[in-house]
Every structure is written in structure tokens, then in C-alpha cells.
C-alpha positions as CSV (number, residue, x, y, z in Angstrom):
1,X,-29.7,0.5,-11.4
2,X,-29.5,4.3,-11.5
3,X,-31.9,5.9,-14.0
4,X,-30.9,9.5,-13.8
5,X,-27.6,11.2,-14.7
6,X,-27.4,12.6,-11.2
7,X,-27.7,9.1,-9.7
8,X,-25.1,7.7,-12.0
9,X,-22.7,10.5,-11.1
10,X,-23.4,10.0,-7.4
11,X,-22.4,6.3,-7.8
12,X,-19.2,7.3,-9.5
13,X,-18.4,9.8,-6.8
14,X,-19.1,7.4,-3.9
15,X,-17.0,4.7,-5.5
16,X,-13.9,7.0,-5.8
17,X,-14.4,8.4,-2.3
18,X,-14.8,5.0,-0.9
19,X,-11.5,3.9,-2.5
20,X,-9.7,7.1,-1.2
21,X,-11.1,6.7,2.3
22,X,-10.1,3.1,2.4
23,X,-6.5,4.0,1.8
24,X,-6.6,6.7,4.4
25,X,-8.2,4.3,7.0
26,X,-5.4,1.8,6.2
27,X,-2.8,4.5,6.8
28,X,-3.9,5.6,10.2
29,X,-4.4,2.0,11.3
30,X,-0.8,1.2,10.3
31,X,0.5,4.1,12.4
32,X,-1.6,3.0,15.4
33,X,-0.3,-0.6,15.1
34,X,3.3,0.6,15.0
35,X,2.7,2.3,18.4
36,X,1.0,-0.7,19.9
37,X,3.7,-3.1,18.7
38,X,6.4,-0.9,20.2
39,X,4.4,-0.9,23.5
40,X,4.1,-4.7,23.4
41,X,7.9,-5.0,22.8
42,X,8.5,-2.7,25.8
43,X,10.7,-0.3,23.8
44,X,9.7,3.1,25.3
45,X,11.9,5.2,22.9
46,X,10.5,3.5,19.8
47,X,7.0,3.8,21.2
48,X,7.4,7.5,21.8
49,X,8.8,8.1,18.3
50,X,5.9,6.1,16.8
51,X,3.4,8.0,18.8
52,X,4.9,11.4,17.7
53,X,4.5,10.3,14.1
54,X,1.0,8.9,14.6
55,X,-0.6,11.9,16.2
56,X,-0.4,14.2,13.1
57,X,-1.8,11.4,11.0
58,X,-4.7,10.9,13.3
59,X,-5.3,14.7,13.4
60,X,-5.4,14.7,9.6
61,X,-8.1,12.0,9.6
62,X,-10.3,14.4,11.5
63,X,-9.8,17.2,8.9
64,X,-10.5,14.8,6.0
65,X,-13.6,13.5,7.7
66,X,-12.5,9.9,8.0
67,X,-12.7,9.9,11.8
68,X,-14.7,11.9,14.4
69,X,-12.7,14.3,16.5
70,X,-13.7,12.5,19.8
71,X,-12.6,9.2,18.4
72,X,-9.2,10.6,17.6
73,X,-9.0,12.2,21.0
74,X,-9.7,8.9,22.6
75,X,-7.0,7.1,20.5
76,X,-4.4,9.7,21.3
77,X,-5.3,9.7,25.0
78,X,-5.1,5.9,25.4
79,X,-1.9,5.6,23.3
80,X,-0.2,8.4,25.3
81,X,-1.2,6.8,28.6
82,X,0.2,3.4,27.5
83,X,3.5,5.0,26.3
84,X,3.9,6.9,29.5
85,X,3.3,3.8,31.5
86,X,6.3,2.2,29.8
87,X,8.7,5.0,31.1
């Protein structure tokens, strides 16, 4: 158990940040799944629209520090390639 006030505060901070980050992670995963499900269905228009809405969400995860910039670049590249392959 934390003995100092500083350690207790750090525990509170990390708990609130963990909760916030969890919601953000869930959000970007939902957007990626929407794109992937549209690709599986074979609907190129829906997949393209889903991709357009997912890219800004992924970029925001970089600025918030949830994901690394190269990870997001890889996600965007692979999803874009899959969507283009449908057309």
C-alpha cells in the first residue's frame, strides 16, 4: 500500500487515466471493426465511408498517446489497401 501522499495521488491519477484510456481504446477498435465488417460483406461504398470516419479517430489516438504513430500508420495502410482491393 502507498505510504506517501505522492504515491497515493499517483494511484488515483493512474486509475482515472486507465479508465479514460480504456474508453478511447474501445472507441478506435469499434471504428476499425466497422471497416473490417464492411470489407467482409464486400460493400465497397460502406467500407470506404467507414474508413473515412475511422482515419481521424485513429489519428486522434496518436495525439492522445493511446497508440504509437507507426502503429496507426500501419492500421491505415492495411485498411486502405483492403478497401481499394474491393473496388
